[in-house]
C-alpha angles and dihedrals in degrees: 000000000000092000090050092052093046090050092050092047091052091050090048093053091049091049090050092052092048092047093051091048092051090047092055093047092051096046095044089050088070113116090224120090103231091204089071091065091055100043102065127238121337096354121193121241089250091056091046090052090050092050091049090052093047092052095043096247122148110280097224119081104210099121124313097254093047091049090049092053091046096054112015092158090070092054121027096014094052091043092054090046090051091052090051103042108002132257143236124230133241086056096208113086092216092056091048091053093045095047109024091160090065096053113122120194117214111199122219128307086044114181096183144277126275113218090189093058095029092228138095120267087239090063091052092048093047090051095048100035096077089055094051094041091051091048092047092048091054091048092048091053092051097045096043094049094038101034100044097033097048091041092054091048090051091050093049091048094044113169096013127116088256091057093048092047092051092049092048093047092049091051090050093049091045090056093058114090118229095248091054094050093045094047092048094050093046098043101039110019094042109022107026103030098027093218093137134020117265104263118251119163115253119185114246092233092058100049121349093192095053089042090059095041093052092050097056100084097038089045092052090048093051094041098045099082094041093044092055090052092048091052092057096041094046091048092049097048095041090052090050091050093048089059093056121110096241091056092050088049091052090051091047089056089059102257114159122246097256097057090043091053100043102031099039118011099036095046091055089051094050098085097071091036091054089052091052092044095052095049095041092049091049090051091054095044093056091053138297092222099184096045093047090048094051095049095034093240108161099218133135092293091055091051092049092050093048091048091051092051093051095036091236094175099188091052092045093051092044092050093047092050091045091049091048090050091053092050093048091048090049091052090049092052090047091052091051091048088052090060090050095047097040117026089196088076091063091049093049 
């Protein structure tokens, strides 16, 4: 088991390094000089050079990709070092000596420094992460309870009107895009009909009750599409497990329906569900852009969208690397859970 985990961790670290390298190559291949977005209107070449140095960009200005290939140590190498041990900005030693009062330390793992916002990307992530985590937590609760519970009920009642109604309803919900569901809940359920308060994020530490109340509609919006998929997948795999010989043997021995479902059939169906859960949760944790946009929740998705609109290259790169890290970590956890659920994974 330990050797399996170590092997998967090593593969995850290698994937993270490759992903960050590819991210830098793609972003620095842009024809736009990112320093121009951080230097104000009509900047001089001297100011542009100073901004490039402060952000750790290549000093030469012969095309972003060419600069990147000329001096990769000032881009990807320094970024990886900053993630590992932290980093000081401005990046250039001469600028740090000339203006020590402007030096900003970014603790590890450092994802960069935004000249536009005059703050580290870590500060932006730490401010937005509680919003996205809260939203994701609400969605997980809805889709686990709704998706698994309703899917199991549909499997148990296979062929009945209840089963057909659940399948039809899940297909209908799955057909609705997230922006439609969110807009409908916000405009009609909250504003027009007044059935629920208009959502506005409240930190958990300030008021846990209001925190939960304000997450219901955004959580339902974010969970709706995933929950509908989980209903169908859970129903399918539970039905497949119920037809296995060991389940029929358990029933023949006189076991009741509940132990047969949860101890035998559901555990066999967990492997594909764990895969879906890990990837879906990672997607939500790196920012549910549409849901946050509809309900004006300033989470990771909001930051990413704003950085893309202003071409804030350090924030964009930091968010992409952070998102990739979350996905790689989610895959690592899923792989480890595989070995716990199915011992054959460890043997293979």
